[in-house]
N, C-alpha and C positions, 0 to 999 in steps of 0.2 A: 297280772293283766286280767281284765274283767270280760267275761262273756256276754255279748249283747246280741239281740236280734235286730237286723236293719229292716225297717219297713219300707214298703214301697206302694205306689198307686197303680192299679190294674184297670185297663179299659173294660174288662169283663167282670170285675167284682169290686166291691167297695175298698176293702183292705185285706191284703194278705201279708204274710211275713216270709221273708227270705230265711234260708237256713242260717242258724247262728254263725257268726263270724268274730274273730278277735278284734277287740276295739281299736287297736293299733292299725289294722288292716281294713277298717270298715270303709274308709273312703276309697280304697283302691278299686272297688268294684263299681264305682260311680265315675262316669266319663267327665263330667263337669262337677267339681267339689262344691260349687255354690249352689247346685241343683237341689241338694237335700241337706237339711240341718240335722245332724245326728246327736246334737247335744242331749244331756240327760234330760233337761226340762222339756224339751220337744218330743222326746220319746214317751214320756208319761201321758197317758190318756190317748194314745195314738189310734185307739179303736174308733174314736170319734172322728168322721169323715170331715175334711175341711169344707167350708163353703165354696160354691161354684166360683165366686169372685170376691175378693177382699182388697179393698184400698185403704191404705194406712198414710194419712197425713201427706196426701199426693199434692205437689205443686208442679206447675209447668210455666216456664218463662219462654217467650219468644223475644229475644232482645231485651227491651226494657218493659215489655207488656207481659203482665202475669195473667195467663189464660185460666189456670187453675190455682186455687188458693186453699191449701190445707184440707183437701177433701178425704173423708174417711166414711166407708160404708161397706157393707157385706150383702151378697145376693145368694140366697140358697139354691140348692139344686132344684130344678123344675119351676122356678119362679120366674114370672114375667114382670119386669120393672120398666117403667115408662118414665123417661126423662124429659121434663119440659122447662121451658125458659125463653126468654127473649133471645133474639139473634145475637151472637157475640157473648153468651152467658157461659160459654165453655162445654156445652153439651156434646158436640162432636169431638171436641179435643179429648174429653173423657173417654169416649169410645175408642179412639185412636190410641191412647195410652193402654187402655186394657188389651188391644189387639197387638201391641208392640210396634205399631207404625210410628208412634212417638215415644220416646224414652223420657219419664218423669224427670224433672229437674230436682226433685226432692221427694221423699216419702217411698212407699213400696206399693207395688201391684202384685197380687198372687191370684193365679188362676188354678183352681183345684189344688191348692196348697203349693203350687210351683211359683217361685218368686221370679217376676220378670227381670231379665238382665240382658244387656247387649252382648249376647253371646250366641253363636250360631246354633249350638246344641239346644239351648233353652228356646229360642226363637222358633226352631223347627218343631220342638214339642208343642209349643203353643200354636202354631199353624195347624197342627193335626187335630187340635181340640177346639179351636175357636173359629167360627165362620163369620164373615162380615159382608153385609150388603150395603153397598155405598149409595148415597143420594143420587149420584150421577151414574149408577149401575156399573160403570167400568167393564162393560163387556167388550170383547175383542171384535172390532167390526169387520175384520177379515175372515172370521171364522163363522160357521153355522152355529145355530142354537145348540145342536148336539155337540159339536166340537167345543164350544164354550164351557159346557158342563163336564166334558171329559178331560179337558187339558189339565186342570188343577189337580184332579185325582192322579194322573200319571206322573205329574212333577213332584207334587208334595207327598203323596201317600205311596208312590211306586206301583200302583196298581197296573196290572197287564191290560192290553187294549180291549180284550173281550169282557172282562170284568168291569172295567170302567165304563164301557158302552152299555152294558146291562143296567148298571146303577143309574147311569144318566137316563136311560128310558124310564125306569121306575120313578125318579124323582120329577121328571117332566110330566109324567102322567099325574103325579100327585098334585101338582100345581096347575094341572089342566093346559099344558103347553105341548102336549105330544103331537098334536096336529100340525104345530109350526117347526118341526124337527129340522127340516132342510133349509128354513129361512135363515137370512142374515139380520143382525140387529137393526140395520137401516129399514128393513121391511116391516119392523114390528111397532106397535104403539108403545107409549110409555109405560101403560100398565103391563103390557106383554113383556117388555124388556125387565120390568120389575120382578115379574114371575120367574123369568129365566135367571136372574141375579139370585133369587131366592133358592131355586133348584140347584144352582151351582154350590151355593152354601150348604145345602142340605146333603148333596152328594158326597160331602167329605166327612159325613157321619159325625159332626161336631157334638160336643157336650154343651157348648154355648153358642148362640147366634146373636150377633150384634146388628142392629137395623138402623141406619142413619135416615131419618125422614122417609120411611118406607111408603108413604103416600103422597109425598110432595109432587111428584110429577105424573100423578095418576089422576084420570078424569074422575070427578065426583061419584059418578055412578059405578065406578070400579073400586072405589075405596072400601066398601063393605066387603067385597070378595077378598082384598088384601088383609082386612081385619080378621075375616074368618079363617083365612089361611094361617096366620100368625097364632090365633088361638089353638087351631088345630096341631100346630107345631108344638106348642106349650103343653098341650094335653098329652103329648107323647113323652113327657118328663124331660124335655129339652129346656135349658135355661135360656131366656130371651131378655135382652137389654135393648130397648128401643128409644131413640130420639124422635120426638114428633112435635108438631104445633096442632095436631088434629085432636080436638077434645072427644070427638066420636071414637077414635081409636083408642084413646086412653080409657074411656068407659068400657069398651068392649073387650080390651085385651088385658089390661093391667091388673096385677095383684097389689102393687104398691106403686106409688108415684114419687119421684125425687123432683124438686123444684131447684133450679140453678139460677143464680144471679151474680154477675160480676166474678165468675170463676169459683163462686162458693156454692156448697150444697146448703141452701138456706132452710130447706124444710122437707120432711119426708112423711109418708103416711099412707093410709088406704085411699082408694079412689073416692070413696064417699066423704071422707074427712077432708081432703085436699079440695074437693069440689065444693062441698057445702059449709065447712067450718075450719078453713085454714087459720093457722096462729099468726103468721107474719103478714104485716101490712102489704109487703111487695108481692106476696102469693095471692092475696085477696085481689089486688089491683090487676095482676095478670090474668087470673081467672075471670074476672069481671070483663076485661077487654077482649078476651078469647071468646066469651059468650056473645058479644056484640057482633062478632065476625061469623057466628054460625048461621 
């Protein structure tokens, strides 16, 4: 019987090692066996942290419609990736697969080395680490701004009422919404609701934030403020993946750009290259059309 060390990921450190355990008993200390692969080849080089997000040959079918087609990529910690493409190209579906709101029909999605699975234990782990801001905000209309930011902390993270309220105040101040603390969503503009949705995501202290069209329902004069906020979030070493049609947002916030078409990741690269020297004809047409709308 061979003695091995079982690795695990910590919220407060990159990698630590559990005390040695007997190989036959290694999986006994893991609640969900599929949660961690302890095979010999995966233990080698374990000191290298996994990417924040990794997708391997992901496909997604809705009936006979293929929304994602063999998509593979990785996003490093602290990176801002902006996904662009025409409506129906699979951008939002990709975000929903990363967040576990949709299960891939094929392939694998890993967040911080954890493989997405339709398992309560894995999904709870994912919810604690990935925040998502929806295009339609998804705020609870019956609750105040403060309560909207507190609620998820109480339910998902199990924080006490005082701790959750204190964190809500901090995050609302960060997004310049503290003065609207007692208002209800119906009394806020689209841009203000967007900021509350971002505050709710940040209050969960996520490692990854997913943004679905963060400026779509925002007045043009407020778009710059949302872009600056996203850049500020990323500067705090948080990983951000954003779907957008806004070229200005892409220029201001992105480290890399992914171009999707017909469910495929057709091209990826730096902002400068995608804007000024894209390789694929479809990317060139999209960028040309987007510039006409600016």
